[in-house]
C-alpha positions as CSV (number, residue, x, y, z in Angstrom):
1,M,0.0,0.0,0.0
2,L,1.1,3.5,-0.7
3,C,2.4,4.6,2.7
4,I,0.0,6.7,4.6
5,F,-1.0,9.3,2.1
6,V,-4.5,10.1,1.0
7,A,-4.7,12.8,-1.6
8,M,-7.8,14.4,-0.1
9,E,-6.1,14.8,3.3
10,L,-3.1,16.4,1.7
11,E,-5.3,18.9,-0.1
12,L,-6.0,20.1,3.4
13,M,-2.6,19.8,5.0
14,F,0.9,19.2,3.5
15,D,2.9,17.6,6.2
16,V,6.5,17.6,5.2
17,Q,7.7,15.9,8.4
18,K,5.4,12.9,7.6
19,I,6.7,12.9,4.0
20,R,10.3,12.9,5.2
21,K,9.7,9.7,7.1
22,D,9.1,8.0,3.8
23,F,12.7,8.6,2.7
24,P,15.2,6.4,4.7
25,I,18.3,8.2,3.4
26,L,17.2,11.5,5.0
27,N,17.9,9.8,8.4
28,R,21.6,9.4,7.7
29,K,24.5,11.6,8.6
30,V,27.3,12.9,6.3
31,N,30.6,13.9,8.0
32,G,28.9,13.7,11.3
33,K,26.1,16.1,10.3
34,P,22.5,15.4,9.4
35,L,22.2,15.1,5.6
36,I,20.8,18.1,3.8
37,Y,20.2,17.0,0.3
38,F,19.9,20.0,-2.1
39,D,21.1,18.1,-5.3
40,N,17.6,17.1,-6.4
41,A,18.1,18.5,-9.9
42,A,20.7,15.8,-10.5
43,T,18.7,13.0,-9.0
44,S,15.9,12.8,-6.4
45,Q,15.8,10.5,-3.4
46,T,13.8,7.3,-3.3
47,P,10.9,6.7,-0.9
48,Q,10.4,3.4,0.9
49,H,7.3,2.7,-1.3
50,V,9.6,2.5,-4.4
51,I,12.3,0.6,-2.5
52,D,9.7,-1.9,-1.4
53,A,8.6,-2.4,-5.1
54,I,12.1,-3.1,-6.1
55,V,12.7,-5.6,-3.3
56,D,9.3,-7.2,-3.9
57,Y,10.2,-7.8,-7.6
58,Y,13.6,-9.5,-6.9
59,S,12.2,-11.4,-3.9
60,N,9.0,-12.7,-5.4
61,Y,8.7,-12.6,-9.2
62,N,12.0,-11.9,-10.8
63,A,11.8,-13.4,-14.4
64,N,12.2,-12.4,-18.0
65,I,9.0,-10.9,-19.5
66,H,6.9,-11.5,-22.6
67,R,6.5,-14.9,-24.2
68,G,7.1,-16.9,-21.0
69,V,4.4,-19.4,-20.2
70,H,5.4,-19.9,-16.5
71,S,3.8,-18.0,-13.7
72,L,6.8,-15.8,-12.7
73,S,7.2,-14.6,-16.2
74,Q,3.5,-13.8,-16.5
75,E,3.5,-12.0,-13.2
76,A,6.5,-9.9,-14.2
77,T,5.0,-9.2,-17.6
78,D,1.7,-8.0,-16.0
79,A,3.5,-5.7,-13.5
80,Y,5.8,-4.3,-16.2
81,E,2.9,-3.5,-18.6
82,Q,0.7,-2.2,-15.8
83,A,3.5,0.3,-15.1
84,R,3.4,1.3,-18.7
85,I,-0.3,2.0,-18.3
86,K,0.4,4.1,-15.2
87,I,2.9,6.2,-17.2
88,Q,0.4,6.6,-20.0
89,T,-2.2,7.7,-17.6
90,H,0.1,10.1,-15.8
91,F,1.2,11.9,-19.0
92,N,-2.2,11.5,-20.6
93,A,-0.9,9.8,-23.8
94,K,-3.7,8.7,-26.1
95,Y,-2.4,5.1,-26.5
96,T,-0.3,2.9,-24.3
97,H,1.9,2.0,-27.2
98,E,3.0,5.6,-27.5
99,I,5.0,5.1,-24.2
100,I,8.4,3.6,-25.0
101,Y,10.6,2.4,-22.1
102,T,14.2,3.7,-22.4
103,A,17.3,3.9,-20.3
104,G,16.5,7.5,-19.5
105,T,16.2,11.0,-21.1
106,T,19.5,10.8,-22.9
107,D,18.6,7.5,-24.4
108,S,15.2,8.8,-25.4
109,I,16.6,11.8,-27.2
110,N,19.2,9.7,-29.0
111,L,16.5,7.3,-30.2
112,V,14.6,10.1,-31.8
113,A,17.8,11.7,-33.2
114,S,18.9,8.4,-34.7
115,G,15.4,7.9,-36.3
116,F,15.5,11.3,-38.0
117,S,18.7,10.4,-39.8
118,S,16.4,8.8,-42.5
119,L,14.0,11.8,-42.5
120,L,16.2,14.8,-42.9
121,K,18.2,16.0,-45.9
122,K,20.9,18.5,-46.6
123,G,19.7,22.1,-46.0
124,D,16.9,21.2,-43.5
125,E,17.0,23.2,-40.4
126,I,16.6,22.2,-36.7
127,L,16.3,24.5,-33.8
128,V,17.7,24.0,-30.3
129,S,17.4,26.4,-27.3
130,A,20.4,28.0,-25.7
131,L,19.2,26.6,-22.3
132,E,19.7,22.9,-23.2
133,H,21.5,20.2,-21.3
134,H,24.3,18.6,-23.3
135,S,22.1,15.6,-23.9
136,N,19.7,17.8,-25.9
137,I,22.5,19.4,-27.9
138,V,25.1,16.7,-28.8
139,P,22.8,14.1,-30.4
140,W,21.4,16.8,-32.7
141,Q,24.9,18.0,-33.7
142,M,25.7,14.3,-34.6
143,L,22.4,14.2,-36.6
144,C,23.5,17.3,-38.5
145,E,26.8,15.7,-39.3
146,R,25.1,12.6,-40.7
147,T,22.5,14.4,-42.7
148,G,23.8,17.8,-43.7
149,A,21.0,19.5,-41.7
150,I,21.8,22.9,-40.1
151,L,21.5,23.5,-36.4
152,K,20.3,26.9,-35.3
153,V,20.1,28.2,-31.7
154,I,17.2,30.1,-30.0
155,P,19.1,32.7,-27.9
156,M,18.6,33.5,-24.2
157,N,18.8,36.8,-22.3
158,D,20.4,37.8,-19.0
159,E,17.4,36.7,-17.0
160,G,17.6,33.2,-18.3
161,D,14.6,33.4,-20.6
162,L,14.5,32.4,-24.2
163,V,14.2,35.3,-26.7
164,M,11.0,34.4,-28.3
165,S,11.2,37.1,-31.0
166,A,14.4,35.4,-32.2
167,F,12.6,32.0,-32.2
168,D,9.8,33.5,-34.3
169,A,12.4,34.8,-36.8
170,L,14.2,31.5,-37.0
171,L,11.1,29.5,-37.9
172,N,10.6,28.9,-41.6
173,D,9.6,26.2,-44.1
174,K,13.0,24.6,-43.8
175,T,12.5,24.0,-40.0
176,K,11.9,20.3,-39.5
177,L,12.6,19.9,-35.8
178,V,12.5,22.0,-32.6
179,F,13.8,20.7,-29.3
180,V,13.7,22.5,-26.0
181,N,13.7,21.6,-22.3
182,H,10.5,22.2,-20.4
183,I,12.6,23.5,-17.5
184,S,16.3,24.4,-17.5
185,N,18.3,22.1,-15.2
186,A,20.9,24.9,-14.7
187,L,18.7,27.9,-14.1
188,G,15.2,26.6,-13.3
189,T,13.6,28.6,-16.1
190,I,10.2,27.3,-17.2
191,N,10.1,27.6,-20.9
192,P,7.0,28.6,-22.9
193,I,6.6,25.2,-24.5
194,E,2.9,25.7,-25.4
195,Y,3.8,28.7,-27.6
196,I,6.9,26.9,-29.1
197,I,4.9,23.8,-30.0
198,T,2.0,25.8,-31.6
199,E,4.3,28.0,-33.7
200,A,6.6,25.1,-34.7
201,H,3.5,23.2,-36.0
202,K,2.5,26.1,-38.2
203,V,5.6,25.5,-40.3
204,G,5.2,21.7,-40.1
205,A,8.1,21.1,-37.7
206,A,8.0,18.4,-35.1
207,V,8.8,19.3,-31.4
208,L,10.7,17.3,-28.8
209,V,10.4,18.5,-25.2
210,D,13.0,17.4,-22.6
211,G,11.0,16.9,-19.5
212,A,13.8,15.5,-17.3
213,Q,13.8,18.6,-15.0
214,S,10.0,19.4,-15.2
215,C,8.5,16.0,-14.3
216,P,9.3,16.2,-10.6
217,H,7.4,19.5,-10.3
218,I,4.8,19.6,-13.1
219,K,2.4,17.0,-14.4
220,P,2.6,17.4,-18.2
221,D,-0.5,16.5,-20.4
222,V,1.0,15.5,-23.7
223,Q,-2.3,15.6,-25.6
224,A,-3.2,19.1,-24.3
225,L,0.3,20.2,-25.2
226,D,0.0,18.6,-28.6
227,V,3.8,17.8,-28.3
228,D,5.3,15.3,-30.8
229,F,7.8,13.8,-28.4
230,Y,8.2,14.2,-24.6
231,V,11.1,12.5,-22.7
232,C,12.0,12.0,-19.0
233,S,13.9,9.9,-16.5
234,A,12.5,8.0,-13.5
235,H,15.3,8.9,-11.2
236,K,14.3,12.6,-11.2
237,I,10.8,11.6,-10.1
238,C,11.6,9.5,-7.0
239,G,12.2,6.4,-9.1
240,P,15.3,4.3,-9.9
241,T,18.2,5.2,-12.2
242,G,18.6,3.5,-15.5
243,V,15.0,3.8,-16.8
244,G,13.0,6.5,-18.5
245,M,10.3,7.2,-21.0
246,L,9.9,8.4,-24.6
247,Y,6.4,9.5,-25.4
248,G,5.9,9.9,-29.2
249,K,2.8,10.5,-31.2
250,E,1.8,7.3,-32.9
251,K,2.2,8.8,-36.4
252,W,5.8,9.8,-35.6
253,L,6.8,6.6,-34.0
254,N,5.5,4.7,-37.0
255,K,7.7,6.9,-39.3
256,L,10.9,6.4,-37.3
257,P,12.9,3.2,-38.0
258,P,14.0,0.9,-35.2
259,Y,16.8,2.3,-33.0
260,Q,18.4,-1.0,-32.1
261,G,18.2,-4.5,-33.4
262,G,17.8,-7.7,-31.3
263,G,15.2,-9.8,-29.5
264,E,11.8,-8.4,-28.7
265,M,11.7,-5.8,-31.5
266,I,11.1,-8.3,-34.2
267,A,8.0,-10.0,-35.7
268,E,9.7,-12.5,-38.0
269,V,13.4,-13.2,-38.5
270,S,15.1,-15.1,-41.4
271,F,18.4,-14.7,-43.1
272,E,16.6,-13.3,-46.1
273,K,14.5,-10.7,-44.3
274,T,13.4,-9.5,-40.9
275,T,10.2,-7.8,-40.1
276,Y,9.7,-5.6,-37.1
277,A,7.3,-5.7,-34.2
278,D,4.5,-3.2,-33.7
279,L,4.7,-0.4,-31.2
280,P,6.0,-0.1,-28.6
281,H,8.2,-3.2,-28.9
282,K,9.7,-1.9,-32.2
283,F,11.9,0.4,-30.0
284,E,12.5,-2.0,-27.1
285,A,15.2,-4.4,-28.2
286,G,16.6,-6.9,-25.8
287,T,15.7,-7.7,-22.2
288,P,14.5,-4.4,-20.6
289,N,15.1,-3.0,-17.2
290,I,12.0,-4.8,-15.8
291,C,12.4,-3.9,-12.2
292,G,13.1,-0.3,-13.2
293,G,9.9,-0.1,-15.2
294,I,7.8,-1.4,-12.4
295,A,9.5,0.9,-9.9
296,F,8.9,3.8,-12.3
297,G,5.2,3.1,-12.0
298,A,5.5,2.9,-8.2
299,A,7.2,6.3,-8.1
300,L,4.4,7.9,-10.1
301,D,1.9,6.3,-7.7
302,Y,3.8,7.9,-4.8
303,M,4.0,11.4,-6.4
304,N,0.4,11.4,-7.5
305,A,-0.7,10.4,-4.0
306,I,1.0,13.5,-2.6
307,G,-0.5,15.6,-5.5
308,F,1.4,17.7,-7.9
309,K,-0.5,20.9,-7.0
310,N,0.6,20.4,-3.4
311,I,4.1,19.8,-4.5
312,A,4.2,22.9,-6.7
313,K,2.8,25.1,-4.0
314,Y,5.2,23.9,-1.3
315,E,8.2,24.0,-3.6
316,Q,7.4,27.6,-4.6
317,E,7.4,28.5,-0.9
318,L,10.9,26.9,-0.6
319,L,12.2,28.7,-3.7
320,D,10.9,32.1,-2.5
321,Y,12.3,31.6,1.0
322,A,15.7,30.5,-0.1
323,T,16.0,33.2,-2.8
324,K,15.2,35.9,-0.3
325,A,17.7,34.5,2.3
326,L,20.5,34.1,-0.3
327,L,20.1,37.6,-1.7
328,K,21.0,39.0,1.7
329,I,24.5,37.6,1.4
330,E,27.0,40.2,0.2
331,G,28.6,39.4,-3.2
332,L,26.1,36.6,-4.0
333,K,24.7,36.6,-7.6
334,I,21.9,34.4,-8.7
335,Y,21.9,33.2,-12.4
336,G,18.4,32.6,-13.7
337,T,15.9,35.2,-12.6
338,A,13.0,34.4,-14.9
339,K,9.6,35.2,-13.6
340,E,8.5,31.6,-14.4
341,K,10.9,29.2,-12.7
342,T,11.0,26.2,-10.4
343,S,12.9,25.3,-7.3
344,V,16.5,25.6,-8.6
345,I,18.9,28.4,-7.6
346,S,22.2,28.7,-9.4
347,F,24.6,31.2,-7.8
348,N,28.2,32.3,-7.2
349,V,29.7,34.4,-4.5
350,S,32.2,37.1,-5.5
351,A,35.3,35.5,-7.1
352,I,35.2,32.3,-5.0
353,H,35.3,29.1,-7.1
354,P,32.0,27.1,-6.8
355,Y,34.0,23.9,-6.2
356,D,35.6,25.3,-3.1
357,I,32.3,26.3,-1.6
358,G,30.7,23.0,-2.5
359,T,33.5,21.1,-0.8
360,I,33.2,23.0,2.4
361,L,29.4,22.6,2.4
362,D,29.8,18.8,2.0
363,K,31.9,18.8,5.2
364,M,28.9,20.2,6.9
365,G,26.6,17.5,5.6
366,I,25.1,19.6,2.8
367,A,24.9,18.2,-0.8
368,V,24.8,20.8,-3.6
369,R,26.0,20.5,-7.2
370,T,28.9,22.6,-8.5
371,G,30.2,23.0,-12.0
372,H,28.6,23.7,-15.4
373,H,25.7,21.3,-14.8
374,C,26.1,19.8,-18.4
375,A,25.1,23.2,-19.7
376,Q,28.3,24.8,-20.8
377,P,26.7,27.1,-23.4
378,I,24.8,28.8,-20.5
379,M,28.0,29.2,-18.5
380,D,29.7,30.6,-21.6
381,Y,26.9,33.1,-22.0
382,F,27.5,34.4,-18.4
383,K,31.3,34.1,-18.8
384,I,31.7,31.9,-15.7
385,P,33.2,28.5,-15.2
386,G,30.2,27.2,-13.4
387,T,27.9,27.8,-10.4
388,I,26.7,26.4,-7.1
389,R,23.3,24.9,-7.6
390,A,20.9,24.3,-4.8
391,S,17.8,22.4,-5.9
392,F,14.8,21.6,-3.7
393,M,12.1,18.9,-3.6
394,F,8.9,18.5,-1.6
395,Y,10.8,16.7,1.2
396,N,13.1,19.6,1.9
397,T,12.3,22.1,4.6
398,K,12.8,25.8,5.5
399,E,14.9,24.7,8.5
400,E,17.3,23.0,6.1
401,I,17.5,26.2,4.1
402,D,18.4,28.1,7.3
403,T,21.1,25.7,8.1
404,F,22.4,25.9,4.5
405,V,22.5,29.7,4.5
406,T,24.4,29.7,7.8
407,A,26.9,27.1,6.5
408,L,27.3,29.0,3.3
409,K,28.2,32.2,5.2
410,K,30.8,30.2,7.2
411,A,32.3,28.8,4.0
412,I,32.5,32.3,2.5
413,M,34.2,33.6,5.6
414,M,36.7,30.7,5.4
415,L,37.5,31.3,1.7
416,S,37.6,35.1,1.7
């Protein structure tokens, strides 16, 4: 059963202390201090409900799925495919077979990029935003090298927003693909994907949205968005690493060729000719991450029981509280000040290197991310080597933020 949460009760009261009890790792100490985990944009922590689902699979029905006539195989197959239905329901995909299990967001993007190798020609144009993670840049650069297509960039401004007038100017009848993250992992900016999708479709371009950073905070409706492809990773949404999702409209998934060859993705095999399986198996070669898929579904159950409206409201409180406290520190500069943003704060303090501050914070039990956050073009725009990034989830507290700010001041004093 799903812990102690009842959605209706949480509409009335969001009890973060009860929620924290669901996460065993939050009880541990790091360097003799209680763990304060502010690296949620890199990966979220895992609730007991999801851990139990993983242990249950390996303890009771571990088996290879599909085609097995024995009970364990059938039980594992049922659980795996039920999780696919949970994912479909969560993202409101029209068909279950529009949900493709992958190894994660990066794998999902590479699947689509590989498929478009056969659909693009020299001179076609594809657009990427300046706010992208490397995983939503490099595969498209490789695609351009293979096809002769031209990669163009939607620029950003000093606040960390995309310059939409430039996007409008870049769109033309040569534009075949547009890819953009829903939320910037480095700055927290929430991008206007509804507008981007609508305008891209007017010139016949397909749109892929990288939802890795948005899915812990927002519940996307892929049909309402009318997006062609939407991708995410389970480990950002309280699930396990090594599993993710590609949503694709049926018409686009049917156009794309298989990504990998092997078992499961075939209909008939002979030395003369092989025919491919129908969706979704066409893109799911080999033995999948069965336990990961099942745990992905369990993680969505957990998050939905808390309620994404509750999560968004509470995390906005954390973001506002932390932003106000950090801006009181002399010499501290926040990068990414868009009006629409989620619970990520990227900052530097004077000329102190982010790595040095991050190292000292770790000695005090505080986990933050330092560096370029796989978003070097953003750092190049601001002419900095990297930032300190504090990112919050619904299991964090204002008391943790207070401790973090005190520790940060101590680190600054030590390094000044």
